[in-house]
VEXDREN-2710 file (C-alpha; in Angstrom, 1 decimal):
% VEXDREN-2710
k/r/px/py/pz
1/MET/153.4/-110.0/11.4
2/THR/156.5/-111.9/12.4
3/ARG/159.6/-109.9/13.4
4/GLY/161.6/-112.9/14.7
5/ARG/163.8/-115.3/12.9
6/ILE/163.1/-119.0/12.6
7/VAL/165.8/-121.6/13.0
8/SER/164.5/-125.0/11.9
9/ILE/165.1/-128.0/9.7
10/GLU/162.7/-127.8/6.7
11/GLY/162.7/-131.5/5.8
12/TYR/163.0/-135.0/7.2
13/GLY/164.5/-138.3/6.4
14/ALA/168.2/-137.4/6.5
15/SER/170.4/-139.8/8.4
16/GLY/173.6/-139.3/10.3
17/SER/174.7/-138.2/13.7
18/ALA/172.9/-135.3/15.3
19/ALA/176.0/-133.1/15.2
20/ALA/176.5/-133.8/11.5
21/LEU/172.9/-133.1/10.6
22/TYR/172.7/-129.9/12.7
23/ALA/175.8/-128.6/11.0
24/ARG/174.6/-129.6/7.5
25/PHE/171.3/-127.8/8.0
26/GLY/172.8/-124.8/9.7
27/LEU/171.2/-125.6/13.1
28/THR/174.2/-124.6/15.2
29/ARG/174.7/-122.8/18.5
30/GLU/176.0/-119.9/16.5
31/ALA/173.0/-119.8/14.2
32/VAL/170.6/-119.9/17.1
33/VAL/172.4/-117.1/19.0
34/THR/172.6/-115.0/15.8
35/ALA/168.9/-115.5/15.1
36/ALA/167.9/-114.7/18.7
37/ARG/170.0/-111.5/18.7
38/GLU/168.5/-110.4/15.4
39/SER/165.0/-111.1/16.6
40/LEU/165.5/-109.1/19.8
41/ARG/167.0/-106.2/17.8
42/SER/164.0/-106.2/15.5
43/VAL/161.6/-106.1/18.4
44/ARG/163.5/-103.3/20.2
45/GLU/163.6/-101.3/17.0
46/ASN/159.9/-101.6/16.4
47/LEU/158.7/-100.9/20.0
48/PRO/156.6/-97.8/20.5
49/LEU/158.5/-95.1/22.3
50/PRO/157.5/-94.6/26.0
51/ARG/155.3/-91.5/26.7
END
């Protein structure tokens, strides 16, 4: 079961500058940070409580 978020480009063949393509496909610094925070939150919320 995956609890984390995936940030990726689902295709290939687009052309342009890296910055333009990353923005077009939503692969931005903000998207990666948001996905990482959501993934960490999900893991923390699903950890078993310490005994």
